[in-house]
C-alpha positions in Angstrom: 39.5 2.4 -0.8 40.8 -1.1 -1.1 40.5 -3.4 -4.0 37.8 -6.2 -4.3 38.6 -9.1 -2.1 38.3 -11.8 -4.7 40.6 -14.3 -6.3 39.4 -13.1 -9.7 40.1 -9.4 -9.0 43.2 -9.2 -11.1 43.6 -5.9 -12.9 42.0 -6.2 -16.3 43.3 -4.5 -19.4 42.1 -0.9 -19.9 39.1 -1.3 -22.2 35.5 -0.2 -22.2 32.4 -1.7 -20.6 31.0 -4.9 -21.9 27.3 -5.3 -23.0 26.3 -7.0 -19.7 27.8 -4.1 -17.7 26.0 -1.5 -19.8 22.7 -3.5 -19.5 23.1 -3.9 -15.8 24.0 -0.3 -15.2 21.1 1.0 -17.3 18.7 -1.4 -15.5 20.0 -0.3 -12.1 19.5 3.4 -12.9 16.0 2.9 -14.5 14.8 0.8 -11.5 16.4 3.0 -8.9 15.0 6.2 -10.4 11.5 5.0 -11.4 10.8 2.9 -8.4 11.4 5.7 -5.9 10.6 8.8 -7.9 7.0 9.1 -6.5 8.4 8.8 -2.9 11.1 11.4 -3.5 8.7 13.8 -5.1 6.1 13.4 -2.3 8.8 13.9 0.3 10.0 17.2 -1.2 6.5 18.6 -1.7 5.6 17.6 1.9 8.7 19.4 3.1 7.3 22.6 1.6 8.8 22.6 -1.9 6.9 24.2 -4.8 6.7 22.3 -8.1 9.7 24.2 -9.4 11.7 23.7 -6.2 10.8 20.0 -6.2 12.0 19.6 -9.8 15.2 21.4 -8.9 15.6 19.0 -6.0 15.1 15.9 -8.1 17.6 17.3 -10.7 20.2 18.1 -8.0 19.8 14.6 -6.4 20.1 12.9 -9.9 23.3 14.7 -10.7 24.7 14.2 -7.2 24.1 10.4 -7.3 25.2 10.2 -10.9 28.4 12.2 -10.6 29.1 10.6 -7.1 28.7 7.1 -8.6 31.0 7.9 -11.5 33.6 9.4 -9.1 33.5 6.6 -6.6 33.4 3.7 -9.0 36.1 5.0 -11.4 38.4 5.9 -8.5 38.0 2.7 -6.5 37.5 0.3 -9.5 34.6 -1.1 -7.5 30.8 -1.1 -8.3 30.0 1.6 -5.8 26.6 3.2 -6.5 24.9 6.2 -4.9 21.2 6.8 -4.6 18.9 9.4 -3.1 17.7 8.4 0.4 14.3 6.8 -0.2 13.7 6.3 3.6 14.6 9.9 4.0 12.1 11.0 1.5 9.4 8.9 3.2 10.4 10.6 6.5 9.8 14.0 4.9 6.4 12.9 3.6 5.4 11.7 7.1 6.7 14.8 9.0 5.3 17.5 6.7 6.4 21.1 6.5 7.5 23.3 9.4 6.6 26.9 10.0 9.7 28.1 8.2 8.7 26.4 4.9 11.0 24.8 2.5 13.9 27.0 3.5 13.8 25.5 6.9 13.8 22.0 5.4 16.8 22.8 3.3 18.7 24.0 6.4 17.9 20.6 7.9 19.2 18.8 4.8 22.5 20.7 5.1 22.8 19.7 8.8 22.0 16.1 8.0 24.7 16.0 5.3 27.2 17.5 7.7 26.4 14.8 10.2 27.0 12.1 7.7 30.4 13.7 6.8 31.1 13.8 10.6 30.1 10.1 10.9 32.6 9.2 8.2 35.3 11.4 9.7 34.9 11.0 13.4 34.8 7.3 14.5 33.0 7.8 17.8 29.9 9.3 15.9 30.0 6.5 13.3 30.2 3.9 16.1 27.3 5.6 17.9 25.1 5.3 14.9 26.1 1.7 14.3 25.4 1.0 18.0 21.7 1.9 17.7 19.9 -1.5 18.2 18.8 -2.7 14.8 15.2 -3.5 16.1 14.8 0.1 17.2 16.2 1.6 13.9 14.0 -0.8 11.9 10.9 0.0 14.0 11.5 3.7 13.5 11.8 3.2 9.8 8.6 1.0 9.7 6.8 3.8 11.6 8.0 6.4 9.1 6.9 4.2 6.1 3.5 3.1 7.6 1.6 6.3 6.6 2.6 6.1 2.9 2.0 2.3 2.8 -1.7 2.8 3.6 -2.0 5.3 0.7 -3.0 2.6 -1.8 -5.9 1.6 0.4 -7.1 5.2 0.7 -6.7 5.6 -3.1 -8.9 2.6 -3.8 -11.6 3.9 -1.5 -11.5 7.4 -3.1 -10.8 6.5 -6.7 -11.6 2.8 -7.2 -11.1 2.2 -10.9 -7.7 3.9 -11.5 -6.4 2.9 -8.1 -7.3 -0.8 -8.6 -5.7 -0.7 -12.0 -2.5 0.6 -10.4 -2.5 -2.0 -7.7 -3.4 -4.8 -10.1 -0.5 -3.8 -12.5 1.9 -3.7 -9.5 0.8 -7.1 -8.2 0.9 -8.9 -11.6 4.2 -7.4 -12.5 5.7 -8.3 -9.1 4.7 -11.9 -9.7 6.7 -11.9 -12.9 9.6 -9.6 -12.1 9.6 -7.5 -8.9 12.2 -5.0 -10.1 9.7 -3.7 -12.7 6.6 -3.7 -10.5 6.7 0.0 -9.4 7.8 1.4 -12.8 4.9 -0.5 -14.4 2.5 0.8 -11.8 3.8 4.3 -12.4 3.1 4.0 -16.1 -0.4 2.7 -15.4 -1.0 5.7 -13.1 0.2 8.1 -15.9 -2.1 6.4 -18.4 -5.1 6.5 -16.0 -4.4 10.2 -15.4 -4.2 11.1 -19.1 -7.2 9.1 -19.9 -9.4 10.7 -17.3 -7.9 14.3 -17.4 -5.8 15.1 -20.5 -3.1 17.6 -19.8 -1.4 19.5 -22.5 2.2 20.5 -22.5 1.3 24.1 -22.1 -0.6 23.3 -18.9 2.4 21.6 -17.5 4.5 24.7 -17.8 8.2 25.0 -18.8 9.9 21.6 -19.0 13.5 22.7 -19.4 15.7 21.8 -16.4 16.1 24.7 -14.0 18.3 24.8 -10.8 16.6 26.8 -8.1 18.8 28.0 -5.3 17.0 28.0 -1.9 18.5 30.2 0.9 18.4 27.9 4.0 17.2 28.8 7.4 17.7 26.9 10.7 15.4 26.1 13.6 15.3 23.8 16.5 12.1 22.3 15.2 13.7 21.4 11.8 16.8 20.0 13.5 14.8 17.6 15.7 12.0 16.7 13.2 14.0 16.5 10.0 17.8 16.7 10.4 18.5 14.2 13.1 15.9 11.6 12.0 17.0 12.0 8.3 20.6 11.4 9.4 19.7 8.3 11.3 17.5 6.7 8.7 19.9 7.5 5.9 22.8 5.9 7.8 21.0 3.0 9.3 18.8 2.1 6.3 21.0 2.8 3.3 24.7 3.7 4.0 25.4 0.8 6.4 23.4 -1.8 4.3 25.1 -0.4 1.2 28.5 -1.4 2.6 27.0 -4.8 3.5 25.8 -5.4 -0.1 29.3 -4.7 -1.4 30.9 -7.0 1.2 28.5 -9.8 0.2 29.8 -9.5 -3.4 33.4 -9.6 -2.3 34.3 -5.9 -2.1 35.8 -4.3 1.0 35.9 -0.5 0.6 36.7 1.6 3.7 33.4 2.8 5.0 34.6 6.2 6.3 35.5 7.8 2.9 32.3 6.5 1.3 30.2 8.0 4.1 32.0 11.3 3.7 31.5 11.2 0.0 27.7 10.8 0.4 27.6 13.5 3.0 29.5 15.9 0.7 27.2 15.3 -2.2 24.2 15.7 0.1 25.5 19.1 1.1 26.1 20.1 -2.5 22.6 19.1 -3.5 20.8 20.6 -0.5 20.8 24.3 -1.6 19.1 23.2 -4.8 16.4 21.2 -2.9 18.0 17.8 -2.6 17.3 16.1 0.7 20.0 13.4 1.0 22.3 11.2 -1.1 23.4 7.8 0.3 25.0 4.5 -0.7 22.7 2.4 -2.8 21.6 -1.1 -1.7 19.2 -2.8 -4.2 20.7 -1.1 -7.2 24.2 -1.7 -5.9 23.4 -5.4 -5.9 22.4 -5.2 -9.6 25.8 -3.7 -10.4 28.0 -5.7 -8.0 26.6 -9.2 -8.9 28.0 -11.7 -11.5 25.2 -10.9 -13.9 26.7 -7.4 -14.4 30.1 -8.8 -15.5 31.8 -12.2 -14.9 35.1 -10.5 -13.9 34.7 -8.8 -10.5 37.5 -6.3 -11.3 35.4 -4.9 -14.2 32.0 -4.6 -12.6 32.7 -1.0 -11.7 31.8 -0.2 -15.3 28.2 -1.2 -14.5 28.0 1.4 -11.7 29.7 4.0 -13.9 27.1 3.4 -16.6 24.3 3.8 -14.0 25.9 7.1 -13.0 25.7 8.4 -16.6 22.1 7.4 -16.9 21.2 9.1 -13.6 22.6 12.4 -15.0 20.5 12.0 -18.1 17.4 11.5 -15.9 18.4 14.7 -14.1 17.9 16.6 -17.3 14.3 15.3 -17.4 13.5 16.0 -13.8 11.4 19.1 -14.5 9.2 17.1 -16.9 8.8 14.2 -14.4 7.9 16.6 -11.6 5.5 18.7 -13.7 3.6 15.6 -14.8 3.5 13.9 -11.5 2.4 17.0 -9.6 -0.4 17.6 -12.1 -1.7 14.1 -11.4 -4.2 13.5 -8.5 -2.0 13.3 -5.4 -3.8 10.2 -4.2 -2.7 8.2 -7.3 1.0 9.2 -6.9 0.8 8.5 -3.2 -0.6 5.1 -4.0 2.4 4.3 -6.3 4.7 5.6 -3.6 3.1 3.4 -1.0 3.4 0.3 -3.3 7.1 1.2 -3.8 7.6 1.1 -0.1 5.8 -2.1 0.9 8.9 -4.2 0.5 10.9 -1.8 2.6 8.1 -1.7 5.2 8.0 -5.5 5.4 11.8 -5.7 5.8 11.7 -3.0 8.5 8.9 -4.6 10.4 10.7 -8.0 10.3 13.8 -6.4 11.6 11.9 -4.7 14.4 10.7 -8.1 15.8 13.8 -10.1 15.0 15.1 -10.1 18.5 12.5 -11.2 21.1 14.1 -9.4 24.0 13.8 -6.1 22.2 10.3 -6.6 20.7 8.4 -4.4 23.2 10.9 -1.6 22.9 10.7 -1.8 19.1 6.9 -1.7 19.1 7.0 1.4 21.4 9.3 3.0 18.8 7.0 1.9 16.0 3.8 3.1 17.5 5.1 6.5 18.6 6.8 7.1 15.2 3.8 6.0 13.2 1.5 8.3 15.3 3.3 11.2 13.8 2.7 13.1 17.0 5.4 15.6 18.0 5.7 17.9 21.0 8.3 20.2 22.6 9.6 20.8 19.0 10.6 17.2 18.5 8.9 15.0 15.8 7.4 11.6 16.3 10.4 9.7 14.7 12.9 11.0 17.2 10.5 10.6 20.1 9.9 7.0 19.0 13.6 6.2 19.0 14.2 7.9 22.3 11.2 6.2 24.0 12.2 2.8 22.7 15.8 3.3 23.8 14.7 4.4 27.2 12.4 1.4 27.6 15.2 -0.9 26.5 17.6 0.7 29.0 15.0 0.2 31.7 14.7 -3.5 30.8 18.4 -4.0 31.0 18.7 -2.1 34.3 16.0 -4.2 35.9 17.7 -7.4 34.8 21.0 -6.2 36.3 19.2 -5.1 39.4 
């Protein structure tokens, strides 16, 4: 990994983090965890995890991205942040559980992590992923996110008062500070749940962190509906943008080693229920920007602090999972949908950014959003294949 490409990136004296770095790192971890926690939990449960397995998965992911962030930032002296794959979790929520249950999903998580390692080690595979037209990758992601993004509407229809309170809290907070919109909505959801259906600690069950080892199994269905789409959305929606965020802020790490790092930590987290770890994008911007630390050579401290906070959140994963799974699923899905609206808007914008690829992108979006799978292949992969085939046909006709 190379050093930050900045005129100010002169090695600083060895001293601890400044207050702005601590504040930025803590904020990045809180926002990153709370904003996508409902999505991650919904994804694991939809993939077949029990409450205990989902809590173990959240804990494994928290430790993986915390330790991975600490390792990468301290070793490179750059603000490199890892995060769980939020688009990947949304994919799991859209695909549902296969016949083999959560063990089959865990097998797919392992394969996806191995593919990320391969993409970072074998350049042809990395180039192949990067060569997927951005409108098609964006359209596939938009199709995956669509189902969860309509959850707030369904929640308002089924549970008007609490759902409207959640939506109002999200909208008002977003007007003031978008970073805190989802965490505030999650707090309002918790208050609404406790107010309407008090839950005692005894009813929630044991809250101590517990790692649950899941023996993986493999199937063609899991490979095509989970492993391959999870690999594509994680690479296209988080790993590659994560490199771009660092570049915008003047840092030029070698992508290959970072991709391998995220793949390795994904493989380590998978047996305990974690779906995927990737480079962070939004939270990376919080740690890599000038607000985190005036000196670019010292901003890595902000990322390191966020890694420590992620590990602390991992110790509380069982409590978070217990409370959220006890709440009405519609309310948690509503918060998850609100958390993904920005990502959905960005994906849809990317899908129609190039006029000559709009039809192919819309084919990808419609097929993916339908959720219809056949021949053992899920809607996300069919959408990408169909959009790619239509785009190839368009180009062939032009050449002809």
